[in-house]
N, CA, C, O and the ligand as a Tripos MOL2 file, in Angstrom:
@<TRIPOS>MOLECULE
protein
  301   299    76     0     0
PROTEIN
NO_CHARGES

@<TRIPOS>ATOM
      1 N           1.2460    7.0040   -2.9710 N.3       1 MET1
      2 CA          1.7970    5.6710   -2.9330 C.3       1 MET1
      3 C           2.0380    5.1090   -4.3350 C.2       1 MET1
      4 O           1.3800    5.5040   -5.2980 O.2       1 MET1
      5 N           2.9570    4.2170   -4.4270 N.am      2 GLU2
      6 CA          3.3510    3.6480   -5.7020 C.3       2 GLU2
      7 C           2.1790    3.0180   -6.4540 C.2       2 GLU2
      8 O           1.4590    2.1780   -5.9150 O.2       2 GLU2
      9 N           2.0040    3.4330   -7.6860 N.am      3 GLY3
     10 CA          0.9820    2.8520   -8.5150 C.3       3 GLY3
     11 C          -0.4280    3.2500   -8.1930 C.2       3 GLY3
     12 O          -1.3790    2.6850   -8.7330 O.2       3 GLY3
     13 N          -0.5780    4.2370   -7.3030 N.am      4 VAL4
     14 CA         -1.9080    4.5880   -6.7810 C.3       4 VAL4
     15 C          -2.0160    6.1080   -6.8070 C.2       4 VAL4
     16 O          -1.1190    6.8060   -6.3350 O.2       4 VAL4
     17 N          -3.1010    6.6110   -7.3510 N.am      5 SER5
     18 CA         -3.3810    8.0280   -7.1930 C.3       5 SER5
     19 C          -4.5820    8.2080   -6.2280 C.2       5 SER5
     20 O          -5.6430    7.6060   -6.3920 O.2       5 SER5
     21 N          -4.3630    9.0340   -5.2590 N.am      6 LEU6
     22 CA         -5.3010    9.1800   -4.1920 C.3       6 LEU6
     23 C          -6.3060   10.2740   -4.4940 C.2       6 LEU6
     24 O          -5.9460   11.3290   -5.0160 O.2       6 LEU6
     25 N          -7.5570   10.0250   -4.1700 N.am      7 LYS7
     26 CA         -8.5810   11.0040   -4.4250 C.3       7 LYS7
     27 C          -9.2250   11.5000   -3.1480 C.2       7 LYS7
     28 O          -9.3250   10.7800   -2.1550 O.2       7 LYS7
     29 N          -9.6580   12.7490   -3.1990 N.am      8 GLY8
     30 CA        -10.3760   13.2940   -2.0780 C.3       8 GLY8
     31 C          -9.5420   14.0140   -1.0400 C.2       8 GLY8
     32 O          -8.3420   14.2220   -1.2190 O.2       8 GLY8
     33 N         -10.1800   14.3830    0.0260 N.am      9 ASN9
     34 CA         -9.5110   15.0970    1.1200 C.3       9 ASN9
     35 C          -9.6640   14.3310    2.4170 C.2       9 ASN9
     36 O         -10.3970   13.3430    2.4730 O.2       9 ASN9
     37 N          -8.9850   14.7720    3.4510 N.am     10 GLY10
     38 CA         -9.1690   14.1370    4.7510 C.3      10 GLY10
     39 C          -8.2060   13.0050    4.9500 C.2      10 GLY10
     40 O          -7.3250   12.7500    4.1280 O.2      10 GLY10
     41 N          -8.3920   12.3320    6.0620 N.am     11 THR11
     42 CA         -7.4810   11.2890    6.4730 C.3      11 THR11
     43 C          -7.4980   10.0830    5.5580 C.2      11 THR11
     44 O          -6.4510    9.5790    5.1510 O.2      11 THR11
     45 N          -8.6750    9.6330    5.2450 N.am     12 TRP12
     46 CA         -8.8650    8.4840    4.3700 C.3      12 TRP12
     47 C          -9.1070    8.8980    2.9650 C.2      12 TRP12
     48 O         -10.0410    9.6590    2.7100 O.2      12 TRP12
     49 N          -8.3110    8.4380    2.0250 N.am     13 ARG13
     50 CA         -8.4690    8.7860    0.6100 C.3      13 ARG13
     51 C          -8.8930    7.5210   -0.1640 C.2      13 ARG13
     52 O          -8.6530    6.3860    0.2470 O.2      13 ARG13
     53 N          -9.5260    7.7910   -1.2880 N.am     14 ASP14
     54 CA         -9.9190    6.6870   -2.1780 C.3      14 ASP14
     55 C          -8.9150    6.5230   -3.3000 C.2      14 ASP14
     56 O          -8.3030    7.4910   -3.7500 O.2      14 ASP14
     57 N          -8.7560    5.3070   -3.7400 N.am     15 ALA15
     58 CA         -7.8750    5.0580   -4.8700 C.3      15 ALA15
     59 C          -8.2960    3.8000   -5.6300 C.2      15 ALA15
     60 O          -8.9750    2.9260   -5.0900 O.2      15 ALA15
     61 N          -7.8840    3.7310   -6.8720 N.am     16 ILE16
     62 CA         -8.0870    2.5020   -7.6590 C.3      16 ILE16
     63 C          -7.1860    1.4540   -7.0580 C.2      16 ILE16
     64 O          -5.9880    1.6810   -6.8910 O.2      16 ILE16
     65 N          -7.7450    0.3160   -6.7340 N.am     17 CYS17
     66 CA         -7.0240   -0.7840   -6.0780 C.3      17 CYS17
     67 C          -6.1010   -1.4520   -7.0830 C.2      17 CYS17
     68 O          -6.5450   -1.8770   -8.1490 O.2      17 CYS17
     69 N          -4.7970   -1.5470   -6.7420 N.am     18 PRO18
     70 CA         -3.8340   -2.2410   -7.6470 C.3      18 PRO18
     71 C          -3.8040   -3.7670   -7.4680 C.2      18 PRO18
     72 O          -3.1020   -4.4690   -8.1960 O.2      18 PRO18
     73 N          -4.5640   -4.2650   -6.5010 N.am     19 PHE19
     74 CA         -4.5390   -5.6710   -6.1730 C.3      19 PHE19
     75 C          -5.6330   -6.5230   -6.8590 C.2      19 PHE19
     76 O          -5.6270   -7.7520   -6.7770 O.2      19 PHE19
     77 N          -6.5450   -5.8480   -7.5180 N.am     20 HIS20
     78 CA         -7.5250   -6.5620   -8.3450 C.3      20 HIS20
     79 C          -7.9180   -5.6130   -9.4600 C.2      20 HIS20
     80 O          -7.6470   -4.4150   -9.3720 O.2      20 HIS20
     81 N          -8.5690   -6.1360  -10.5370 N.am     21 PRO21
     82 CA         -8.9560   -5.2760  -11.6370 C.3      21 PRO21
     83 C         -10.0960   -4.3200  -11.1780 C.2      21 PRO21
     84 O         -11.2740   -4.6750  -11.1830 O.2      21 PRO21
     85 N          -9.7000   -3.1480  -10.8010 N.am     22 ASP22
     86 CA        -10.6690   -2.2110  -10.2040 C.3      22 ASP22
     87 C         -11.1390   -1.2610  -11.2330 C.2      22 ASP22
     88 O         -10.3530   -0.8600  -12.0920 O.2      22 ASP22
     89 N         -12.4020   -0.8650  -11.2010 N.am     23 THR23
     90 CA        -12.9520    0.1040  -12.1410 C.3      23 THR23
     91 C         -13.3730    1.3780  -11.4170 C.2      23 THR23
     92 O         -13.4400    2.4480  -12.0210 O.2      23 THR23
     93 N         -13.6560    1.2600  -10.1180 N.am     24 LYS24
     94 CA        -13.9250    2.4770   -9.3630 C.3      24 LYS24
     95 C         -13.0870    2.4020   -8.1390 C.2      24 LYS24
     96 O         -12.6680    1.3140   -7.7440 O.2      24 LYS24
     97 N         -12.8170    3.5480   -7.5020 N.am     25 PRO25
     98 CA        -11.8810    3.5100   -6.3410 C.3      25 PRO25
     99 C         -12.4640    2.7350   -5.1650 C.2      25 PRO25
    100 O         -13.3620    3.1930   -4.4590 O.2      25 PRO25
    101 N         -11.9080    1.5360   -4.9920 N.am     26 SER26
    102 CA        -12.3800    0.6850   -3.8870 C.3      26 SER26
    103 C         -11.4100    0.6480   -2.7220 C.2      26 SER26
    104 O         -11.7500    0.1830   -1.6350 O.2      26 SER26
    105 N         -10.1970    1.1400   -2.9530 N.am     27 LEU27
    106 CA         -9.1550    1.0870   -1.9820 C.3      27 LEU27
    107 C          -9.2110    2.3600   -1.1000 C.2      27 LEU27
    108 O          -9.2250    3.4840   -1.6020 O.2      27 LEU27
    109 N          -9.2420    2.1430    0.2000 N.am     28 ARG28
    110 CA         -9.2220    3.2500    1.1270 C.3      28 ARG28
    111 C          -7.8020    3.3230    1.7110 C.2      28 ARG28
    112 O          -7.2600    2.3210    2.1770 O.2      28 ARG28
    113 N          -7.2240    4.4960    1.6770 N.am     29 VAL29
    114 CA         -5.8120    4.6390    2.1660 C.3      29 VAL29
    115 C          -5.7790    5.7700    3.2210 C.2      29 VAL29
    116 O          -6.2250    6.8940    2.9920 O.2      29 VAL29
    117 N          -5.2300    5.4020    4.3680 N.am     30 LYS30
    118 CA         -5.0910    6.4130    5.4090 C.3      30 LYS30
    119 C          -3.7600    7.1000    5.2220 C.2      30 LYS30
    120 O          -2.7160    6.4890    5.4470 O.2      30 LYS30
    121 N          -3.7720    8.3610    4.8120 N.am     31 ILE31
    122 CA         -2.5620    8.9860    4.4000 C.3      31 ILE31
    123 C          -1.5970    9.2600    5.5400 C.2      31 ILE31
    124 O          -0.4090    9.4700    5.2980 O.2      31 ILE31
    125 N          -2.0700    9.2640    6.7600 N.am     32 GLU32
    126 CA         -1.1490    9.4950    7.8890 C.3      32 GLU32
    127 C          -0.2100    8.3770    8.1090 C.2      32 GLU32
    128 O           0.9350    8.5910    8.5080 O.2      32 GLU32
    129 N          -0.6670    7.1660    7.8570 N.am     33 THR33
    130 CA          0.0880    5.9680    8.2040 C.3      33 THR33
    131 C           0.4290    5.1300    7.0060 C.2      33 THR33
    132 O           1.3790    4.3480    7.0410 O.2      33 THR33
    133 N          -0.3480    5.2830    5.9210 N.am     34 GLY34
    134 CA         -0.2060    4.3920    4.7810 C.3      34 GLY34
    135 C          -1.0440    3.1300    4.9130 C.2      34 GLY34
    136 O          -0.9900    2.2530    4.0510 O.2      34 GLY34
    137 N          -1.8080    3.0370    5.9740 N.am     35 ALA35
    138 CA         -2.7090    1.8770    6.1490 C.3      35 ALA35
    139 C          -3.6990    1.8560    4.9860 C.2      35 ALA35
    140 O          -4.1540    2.9010    4.5210 O.2      35 ALA35
    141 N          -4.0220    0.6520    4.5270 N.am     36 PHE36
    142 CA         -4.9270    0.5650    3.3550 C.3      36 PHE36
    143 C          -5.8890   -0.6140    3.5470 C.2      36 PHE36
    144 O          -5.6010   -1.5900    4.2390 O.2      36 PHE36
    145 N          -6.9870   -0.4720    2.9290 N.am     37 SER37
    146 CA         -8.0210   -1.5450    2.9710 C.3      37 SER37
    147 C          -8.8870   -1.4540    1.7380 C.2      37 SER37
    148 O          -9.4170   -0.3870    1.4270 O.2      37 SER37
    149 N          -9.0390   -2.5670    1.0260 N.am     38 CYS38
    150 CA         -9.8380   -2.5730   -0.1860 C.3      38 CYS38
    151 C         -11.2420   -3.1160    0.1320 C.2      38 CYS38
    152 O         -11.3920   -4.2030    0.6900 O.2      38 CYS38
    153 N         -12.2460   -2.3400   -0.2330 N.am     39 MET39
    154 CA        -13.5980   -2.7420    0.0140 C.3      39 MET39
    155 C         -14.0680   -3.9250   -0.8680 C.2      39 MET39
    156 O         -14.9980   -4.6550   -0.5260 O.2      39 MET39
    157 N         -13.3880   -4.0720   -2.0020 N.am     40 ALA40
    158 CA        -13.8180   -5.0400   -3.0100 C.3      40 ALA40
    159 C         -13.0830   -6.3880   -2.8720 C.2      40 ALA40
    160 O         -13.7400   -7.4290   -2.8280 O.2      40 ALA40
    161 N         -11.7580   -6.3970   -2.8050 N.am     41 CYS41
    162 CA        -11.0430   -7.6440   -2.8200 C.3      41 CYS41
    163 C         -10.4830   -8.0480   -1.4250 C.2      41 CYS41
    164 O         -10.0060   -9.1650   -1.2290 O.2      41 CYS41
    165 N         -10.5630   -7.0850   -0.4630 N.am     42 GLY42
    166 CA        -10.1950   -7.4280    0.8760 C.3      42 GLY42
    167 C          -8.6850   -7.2450    1.1590 C.2      42 GLY42
    168 O          -8.2300   -7.5280    2.2670 O.2      42 GLY42
    169 N          -7.9340   -6.7880    0.1900 N.am     43 ALA43
    170 CA         -6.5160   -6.5090    0.4370 C.3      43 ALA43
    171 C          -6.4200   -5.4440    1.5240 C.2      43 ALA43
    172 O          -7.1470   -4.4510    1.4900 O.2      43 ALA43
    173 N          -5.5280   -5.6470    2.4850 N.am     44 HIS44
    174 CA         -5.3440   -4.6420    3.5280 C.3      44 HIS44
    175 C          -3.9810   -4.7990    4.1710 C.2      44 HIS44
    176 O          -3.3290   -5.8380    4.0700 O.2      44 HIS44
    177 N          -3.5810   -3.7430    4.8260 N.am     45 GLY45
    178 CA         -2.2640   -3.7690    5.4730 C.3      45 GLY45
    179 C          -2.1050   -2.4920    6.2820 C.2      45 GLY45
    180 O          -2.9320   -1.5820    6.2290 O.2      45 GLY45
    181 N          -1.0220   -2.4600    7.0260 N.am     46 GLY46
    182 CA         -0.9230   -1.3950    8.0110 C.3      46 GLY46
    183 C          -0.0060   -0.2580    7.5800 C.2      46 GLY46
    184 O           0.1980    0.6720    8.3600 O.2      46 GLY46
    185 N           0.5530   -0.2900    6.3840 N.am     47 GLY47
    186 CA          1.4160    0.8530    6.0130 C.3      47 GLY47
    187 C           2.0780    0.5930    4.6470 C.2      47 GLY47
    188 O           1.7640   -0.3620    3.9360 O.2      47 GLY47
    189 N           3.0270    1.5190    4.3220 N.am     48 VAL48
    190 CA          3.6320    1.4810    3.0200 C.3      48 VAL48
    191 C           4.4490    0.1930    2.7940 C.2      48 VAL48
    192 O           4.5130   -0.3100    1.6720 O.2      48 VAL48
    193 N           5.0770   -0.3400    3.8690 N.am     49 VAL49
    194 CA          5.8400   -1.5770    3.6900 C.3      49 VAL49
    195 C           4.9170   -2.7280    3.3570 C.2      49 VAL49
    196 O           5.2120   -3.5220    2.4640 O.2      49 VAL49
    197 N           3.8150   -2.8300    4.0550 N.am     50 ALA50
    198 CA          2.8270   -3.8860    3.7520 C.3      50 ALA50
    199 C           2.2790   -3.7090    2.3450 C.2      50 ALA50
    200 O           2.0440   -4.6880    1.6360 O.2      50 ALA50
    201 N           2.0790   -2.4850    1.9510 N.am     51 PHE51
    202 CA          1.5650   -2.1980    0.6290 C.3      51 PHE51
    203 C           2.5530   -2.6460   -0.4530 C.2      51 PHE51
    204 O           2.1620   -3.2810   -1.4320 O.2      51 PHE51
    205 N           3.8250   -2.3140   -0.2720 N.am     52 HIS52
    206 CA          4.8790   -2.7040   -1.1810 C.3      52 HIS52
    207 C           5.0390   -4.2440   -1.2150 C.2      52 HIS52
    208 O           5.1910   -4.8330   -2.2850 O.2      52 HIS52
    209 N           5.0040   -4.8490   -0.0960 N.am     53 MET53
    210 CA          5.1020   -6.3010   -0.0210 C.3      53 MET53
    211 C           3.9930   -6.9870   -0.8000 C.2      53 MET53
    212 O           4.2280   -7.9420   -1.5410 O.2      53 MET53
    213 N           2.7810   -6.4820   -0.6180 N.am     54 ARG54
    214 CA          1.6020   -7.0900   -1.2710 C.3      54 ARG54
    215 C           1.6610   -6.8250   -2.7880 C.2      54 ARG54
    216 O           1.3570   -7.7050   -3.5930 O.2      54 ARG54
    217 N           2.0470   -5.6290   -3.1500 N.am     55 LEU55
    218 CA          2.0760   -5.2620   -4.5710 C.3      55 LEU55
    219 C           3.0620   -6.1050   -5.3550 C.2      55 LEU55
    220 O           2.7950   -6.5150   -6.4850 O.2      55 LEU55
    221 N           4.2320   -6.3610   -4.7220 N.am     56 HIS56
    222 CA          5.3180   -7.0510   -5.4410 C.3      56 HIS56
    223 C           5.5380   -8.4560   -4.9000 C.2      56 HIS56
    224 O           6.4720   -9.1280   -5.3390 O.2      56 HIS56
    225 N           4.7150   -8.9320   -3.9610 N.am     57 LYS57
    226 CA          4.7990  -10.2400   -3.4040 C.3      57 LYS57
    227 C           6.2200  -10.4680   -2.8000 C.2      57 LYS57
    228 O           6.8930  -11.4520   -3.1070 O.2      57 LYS57
    229 N           6.6290   -9.5420   -1.9550 N.am     58 LEU58
    230 CA          7.9200   -9.6360   -1.3400 C.3      58 LEU58
    231 C           7.7560  -10.0120    0.1630 C.2      58 LEU58
    232 O           6.6900   -9.8530    0.7580 O.2      58 LEU58
    233 N           8.8500  -10.5080    0.7240 N.am     59 ASN59
    234 CA          8.8010  -10.6490    2.1730 C.3      59 ASN59
    235 C           9.1830   -9.3060    2.8300 C.2      59 ASN59
    236 O           9.6050   -8.3700    2.1510 O.2      59 ASN59
    237 N           9.0320   -9.2370    4.1230 N.am     60 PHE60
    238 CA          9.1600   -7.9690    4.7760 C.3      60 PHE60
    239 C          10.5230   -7.3120    4.5760 C.2      60 PHE60
    240 O          10.6090   -6.1210    4.2780 O.2      60 PHE60
    241 N          11.5790   -8.0940    4.7400 N.am     61 LYS61
    242 CA         12.9110   -7.5550    4.6330 C.3      61 LYS61
    243 C          13.2300   -7.0410    3.2490 C.2      61 LYS61
    244 O          13.8260   -5.9720    3.1130 O.2      61 LYS61
    245 N          12.8450   -7.7820    2.2050 N.am     62 VAL62
    246 CA         13.0970   -7.3710    0.8600 C.3      62 VAL62
    247 C          12.3160   -6.1000    0.5650 C.2      62 VAL62
    248 O          12.8360   -5.2000   -0.0940 O.2      62 VAL62
    249 N          11.0840   -6.0100    1.0370 N.am     63 ALA63
    250 CA         10.2690   -4.8510    0.7790 C.3      63 ALA63
    251 C          10.8770   -3.6060    1.4490 C.2      63 ALA63
    252 O          10.9270   -2.5260    0.8590 O.2      63 ALA63
    253 N          11.3330   -3.7850    2.6870 N.am     64 VAL64
    254 CA         11.9070   -2.6500    3.4060 C.3      64 VAL64
    255 C          13.2140   -2.1960    2.7000 C.2      64 VAL64
    256 O          13.4810   -1.0000    2.5870 O.2      64 VAL64
    257 N          13.9910   -3.1430    2.2470 N.am     65 MET65
    258 CA         15.2220   -2.7820    1.5010 C.3      65 MET65
    259 C          14.8860   -2.0730    0.2250 C.2      65 MET65
    260 O          15.5500   -1.0990   -0.1310 O.2      65 MET65
    261 N          13.8830   -2.5260   -0.4700 N.am     66 ALA66
    262 CA         13.4730   -1.9190   -1.7310 C.3      66 ALA66
    263 C          13.0450   -0.4730   -1.5260 C.2      66 ALA66
    264 O          13.2400    0.3890   -2.3830 O.2      66 ALA66
    265 N          12.4560   -0.2420   -0.3640 N.am     67 LEU67
    266 CA         12.0380    1.1230   -0.0780 C.3      67 LEU67
    267 C          13.1110    2.0050    0.5040 C.2      67 LEU67
    268 O          12.8780    3.1700    0.8270 O.2      67 LEU67
    269 N          14.3110    1.4220    0.6360 N.am     68 GLY68
    270 CA         15.4910    2.1700    1.1100 C.3      68 GLY68
    271 C          15.4300    2.4550    2.5900 C.2      68 GLY68
    272 O          16.0660    3.3810    3.0930 O.2      68 GLY68
    273 N          14.6460    1.6360    3.2850 N.am     69 ALA69
    274 CA         14.4470    1.9110    4.7150 C.3      69 ALA69
    275 C          15.1630    0.9020    5.6260 C.2      69 ALA69
    276 O          15.0530    0.9400    6.8520 O.2      69 ALA69
    277 N          15.9030   -0.0050    4.9610 N.am     70 TRP70
    278 CA         16.6320   -0.9950    5.7730 C.3      70 TRP70
    279 C          17.8920   -0.3610    6.3250 C.2      70 TRP70
    280 O          18.7740    0.0160    5.5540 O.2      70 TRP70
    281 N          17.9990   -0.2350    7.6000 N.am     71 VAL71
    282 CA         19.1250    0.4060    8.2370 C.3      71 VAL71
    283 C          20.0320   -0.6410    8.8890 C.2      71 VAL71
    284 O          19.5920   -1.3660    9.7800 O.2      71 VAL71
    285 N          21.2430   -0.7230    8.4720 N.am     72 GLY72
    286 CA         22.1440   -1.7130    9.0120 C.3      72 GLY72
    287 C          21.7460   -3.1170    8.6880 C.2      72 GLY72
    288 O          21.0820   -3.3310    7.6740 O.2      72 GLY72
    289 N          22.1030   -4.0680    9.4700 N.am     73 GLY73
    290 CA         21.7080   -5.4220    9.2240 C.3      73 GLY73
    291 C          22.5220   -6.0950    8.1580 C.2      73 GLY73
    292 O          23.5140   -5.5450    7.6780 O.2      73 GLY73
    293 N          22.1040   -7.2920    7.7840 N.am     74 VAL74
    294 CA         22.8450   -8.1110    6.8520 C.3      74 VAL74
    295 C          22.2430   -7.9250    5.4630 C.2      74 VAL74
    296 O          21.0190   -7.8860    5.3290 O.2      74 VAL74
    297 N          23.0330   -7.8140    4.4780 N.am     75 ARG75
    298 CA         22.5430   -7.7300    3.1130 C.3      75 ARG75
    299 C          22.5970   -9.0650    2.4260 C.2      75 ARG75
    300 O          22.2180   -9.1750    1.2600 O.2      75 ARG75
    301 ZN         -8.8920   -4.5680   -4.2620 Zn       76 ZN76
@<TRIPOS>BOND
     1     1     2 1
     2     2     3 1
     3     3     4 2
     4     3     5 am
     5     5     6 1
     6     6     7 1
     7     7     8 2
     8     7     9 am
     9     9    10 1
    10    10    11 1
    11    11    12 2
    12    11    13 am
    13    13    14 1
    14    14    15 1
    15    15    16 2
    16    15    17 am
    17    17    18 1
    18    18    19 1
    19    19    20 2
    20    19    21 am
    21    21    22 1
    22    22    23 1
    23    23    24 2
    24    23    25 am
    25    25    26 1
    26    26    27 1
    27    27    28 2
    28    27    29 am
    29    29    30 1
    30    30    31 1
    31    31    32 2
    32    31    33 am
    33    33    34 1
    34    34    35 1
    35    35    36 2
    36    35    37 am
    37    37    38 1
    38    38    39 1
    39    39    40 2
    40    39    41 am
    41    41    42 1
    42    42    43 1
    43    43    44 2
    44    43    45 am
    45    45    46 1
    46    46    47 1
    47    47    48 2
    48    47    49 am
    49    49    50 1
    50    50    51 1
    51    51    52 2
    52    51    53 am
    53    53    54 1
    54    54    55 1
    55    55    56 2
    56    55    57 am
    57    57    58 1
    58    58    59 1
    59    59    60 2
    60    59    61 am
    61    61    62 1
    62    62    63 1
    63    63    64 2
    64    63    65 am
    65    65    66 1
    66    66    67 1
    67    67    68 2
    68    67    69 am
    69    69    70 1
    70    70    71 1
    71    71    72 2
    72    71    73 am
    73    73    74 1
    74    74    75 1
    75    75    76 2
    76    75    77 am
    77    77    78 1
    78    78    79 1
    79    79    80 2
    80    79    81 am
    81    81    82 1
    82    82    83 1
    83    83    84 2
    84    83    85 am
    85    85    86 1
    86    86    87 1
    87    87    88 2
    88    87    89 am
    89    89    90 1
    90    90    91 1
    91    91    92 2
    92    91    93 am
    93    93    94 1
    94    94    95 1
    95    95    96 2
    96    95    97 am
    97    97    98 1
    98    98    99 1
    99    99   100 2
   100    99   101 am
   101   101   102 1
   102   102   103 1
   103   103   104 2
   104   103   105 am
   105   105   106 1
   106   106   107 1
   107   107   108 2
   108   107   109 am
   109   109   110 1
   110   110   111 1
   111   111   112 2
   112   111   113 am
   113   113   114 1
   114   114   115 1
   115   115   116 2
   116   115   117 am
   117   117   118 1
   118   118   119 1
   119   119   120 2
   120   119   121 am
   121   121   122 1
   122   122   123 1
   123   123   124 2
   124   123   125 am
   125   125   126 1
   126   126   127 1
   127   127   128 2
   128   127   129 am
   129   129   130 1
   130   130   131 1
   131   131   132 2
   132   131   133 am
   133   133   134 1
   134   134   135 1
   135   135   136 2
   136   135   137 am
   137   137   138 1
   138   138   139 1
   139   139   140 2
   140   139   141 am
   141   141   142 1
   142   142   143 1
   143   143   144 2
   144   143   145 am
   145   145   146 1
   146   146   147 1
   147   147   148 2
   148   147   149 am
   149   149   150 1
   150   150   151 1
   151   151   152 2
   152   151   153 am
   153   153   154 1
   154   154   155 1
   155   155   156 2
   156   155   157 am
   157   157   158 1
   158   158   159 1
   159   159   160 2
   160   159   161 am
   161   161   162 1
   162   162   163 1
   163   163   164 2
   164   163   165 am
   165   165   166 1
   166   166   167 1
   167   167   168 2
   168   167   169 am
   169   169   170 1
   170   170   171 1
   171   171   172 2
   172   171   173 am
   173   173   174 1
   174   174   175 1
   175   175   176 2
   176   175   177 am
   177   177   178 1
   178   178   179 1
   179   179   180 2
   180   179   181 am
   181   181   182 1
   182   182   183 1
   183   183   184 2
   184   183   185 am
   185   185   186 1
   186   186   187 1
   187   187   188 2
   188   187   189 am
   189   189   190 1
   190   190   191 1
   191   191   192 2
   192   191   193 am
   193   193   194 1
   194   194   195 1
   195   195   196 2
   196   195   197 am
   197   197   198 1
   198   198   199 1
   199   199   200 2
   200   199   201 am
   201   201   202 1
   202   202   203 1
   203   203   204 2
   204   203   205 am
   205   205   206 1
   206   206   207 1
   207   207   208 2
   208   207   209 am
   209   209   210 1
   210   210   211 1
   211   211   212 2
   212   211   213 am
   213   213   214 1
   214   214   215 1
   215   215   216 2
   216   215   217 am
   217   217   218 1
   218   218   219 1
   219   219   220 2
   220   219   221 am
   221   221   222 1
   222   222   223 1
   223   223   224 2
   224   223   225 am
   225   225   226 1
   226   226   227 1
   227   227   228 2
   228   227   229 am
   229   229   230 1
   230   230   231 1
   231   231   232 2
   232   231   233 am
   233   233   234 1
   234   234   235 1
   235   235   236 2
   236   235   237 am
   237   237   238 1
   238   238   239 1
   239   239   240 2
   240   239   241 am
   241   241   242 1
   242   242   243 1
   243   243   244 2
   244   243   245 am
   245   245   246 1
   246   246   247 1
   247   247   248 2
   248   247   249 am
   249   249   250 1
   250   250   251 1
   251   251   252 2
   252   251   253 am
   253   253   254 1
   254   254   255 1
   255   255   256 2
   256   255   257 am
   257   257   258 1
   258   258   259 1
   259   259   260 2
   260   259   261 am
   261   261   262 1
   262   262   263 1
   263   263   264 2
   264   263   265 am
   265   265   266 1
   266   266   267 1
   267   267   268 2
   268   267   269 am
   269   269   270 1
   270   270   271 1
   271   271   272 2
   272   271   273 am
   273   273   274 1
   274   274   275 1
   275   275   276 2
   276   275   277 am
   277   277   278 1
   278   278   279 1
   279   279   280 2
   280   279   281 am
   281   281   282 1
   282   282   283 1
   283   283   284 2
   284   283   285 am
   285   285   286 1
   286   286   287 1
   287   287   288 2
   288   287   289 am
   289   289   290 1
   290   290   291 1
   291   291   292 2
   292   291   293 am
   293   293   294 1
   294   294   295 1
   295   295   296 2
   296   295   297 am
   297   297   298 1
   298   298   299 1
   299   299   300 2
@<TRIPOS>SUBSTRUCTURE
     1 MET1         2 RESIDUE 1 A MET
     2 GLU2         6 RESIDUE 1 A GLU
     3 GLY3        10 RESIDUE 1 A GLY
     4 VAL4        14 RESIDUE 1 A VAL
     5 SER5        18 RESIDUE 1 A SER
     6 LEU6        22 RESIDUE 1 A LEU
     7 LYS7        26 RESIDUE 1 A LYS
     8 GLY8        30 RESIDUE 1 A GLY
     9 ASN9        34 RESIDUE 1 A ASN
    10 GLY10       38 RESIDUE 1 A GLY
    11 THR11       42 RESIDUE 1 A THR
    12 TRP12       46 RESIDUE 1 A TRP
    13 ARG13       50 RESIDUE 1 A ARG
    14 ASP14       54 RESIDUE 1 A ASP
    15 ALA15       58 RESIDUE 1 A ALA
    16 ILE16       62 RESIDUE 1 A ILE
    17 CYS17       66 RESIDUE 1 A CYS
    18 PRO18       70 RESIDUE 1 A PRO
    19 PHE19       74 RESIDUE 1 A PHE
    20 HIS20       78 RESIDUE 1 A HIS
    21 PRO21       82 RESIDUE 1 A PRO
    22 ASP22       86 RESIDUE 1 A ASP
    23 THR23       90 RESIDUE 1 A THR
    24 LYS24       94 RESIDUE 1 A LYS
    25 PRO25       98 RESIDUE 1 A PRO
    26 SER26      102 RESIDUE 1 A SER
    27 LEU27      106 RESIDUE 1 A LEU
    28 ARG28      110 RESIDUE 1 A ARG
    29 VAL29      114 RESIDUE 1 A VAL
    30 LYS30      118 RESIDUE 1 A LYS
    31 ILE31      122 RESIDUE 1 A ILE
    32 GLU32      126 RESIDUE 1 A GLU
    33 THR33      130 RESIDUE 1 A THR
    34 GLY34      134 RESIDUE 1 A GLY
    35 ALA35      138 RESIDUE 1 A ALA
    36 PHE36      142 RESIDUE 1 A PHE
    37 SER37      146 RESIDUE 1 A SER
    38 CYS38      150 RESIDUE 1 A CYS
    39 MET39      154 RESIDUE 1 A MET
    40 ALA40      158 RESIDUE 1 A ALA
    41 CYS41      162 RESIDUE 1 A CYS
    42 GLY42      166 RESIDUE 1 A GLY
    43 ALA43      170 RESIDUE 1 A ALA
    44 HIS44      174 RESIDUE 1 A HIS
    45 GLY45      178 RESIDUE 1 A GLY
    46 GLY46      182 RESIDUE 1 A GLY
    47 GLY47      186 RESIDUE 1 A GLY
    48 VAL48      190 RESIDUE 1 A VAL
    49 VAL49      194 RESIDUE 1 A VAL
    50 ALA50      198 RESIDUE 1 A ALA
    51 PHE51      202 RESIDUE 1 A PHE
    52 HIS52      206 RESIDUE 1 A HIS
    53 MET53      210 RESIDUE 1 A MET
    54 ARG54      214 RESIDUE 1 A ARG
    55 LEU55      218 RESIDUE 1 A LEU
    56 HIS56      222 RESIDUE 1 A HIS
    57 LYS57      226 RESIDUE 1 A LYS
    58 LEU58      230 RESIDUE 1 A LEU
    59 ASN59      234 RESIDUE 1 A ASN
    60 PHE60      238 RESIDUE 1 A PHE
    61 LYS61      242 RESIDUE 1 A LYS
    62 VAL62      246 RESIDUE 1 A VAL
    63 ALA63      250 RESIDUE 1 A ALA
    64 VAL64      254 RESIDUE 1 A VAL
    65 MET65      258 RESIDUE 1 A MET
    66 ALA66      262 RESIDUE 1 A ALA
    67 LEU67      266 RESIDUE 1 A LEU
    68 GLY68      270 RESIDUE 1 A GLY
    69 ALA69      274 RESIDUE 1 A ALA
    70 TRP70      278 RESIDUE 1 A TRP
    71 VAL71      282 RESIDUE 1 A VAL
    72 GLY72      286 RESIDUE 1 A GLY
    73 GLY73      290 RESIDUE 1 A GLY
    74 VAL74      294 RESIDUE 1 A VAL
    75 ARG75      298 RESIDUE 1 A ARG
    76 ZN76       301 GROUP 0 **** ****
């Protein structure tokens, strides 16, 4: 995921949280879905779109468009 390097094996990986000044990997990321949850600052979401929204403070549509996943619709 953007701005994050994942550590470990298995479904849930650890990463340095980009949402607060993290010094140890507090962010848990489920690689199958992109769901994430930070044990330290409480940032959480259900997938890569939510992650991107939170990281860049975007609304859902803008985040989806930025990820190149907006299909059809109004620009
Ligand atoms: Zn955090």
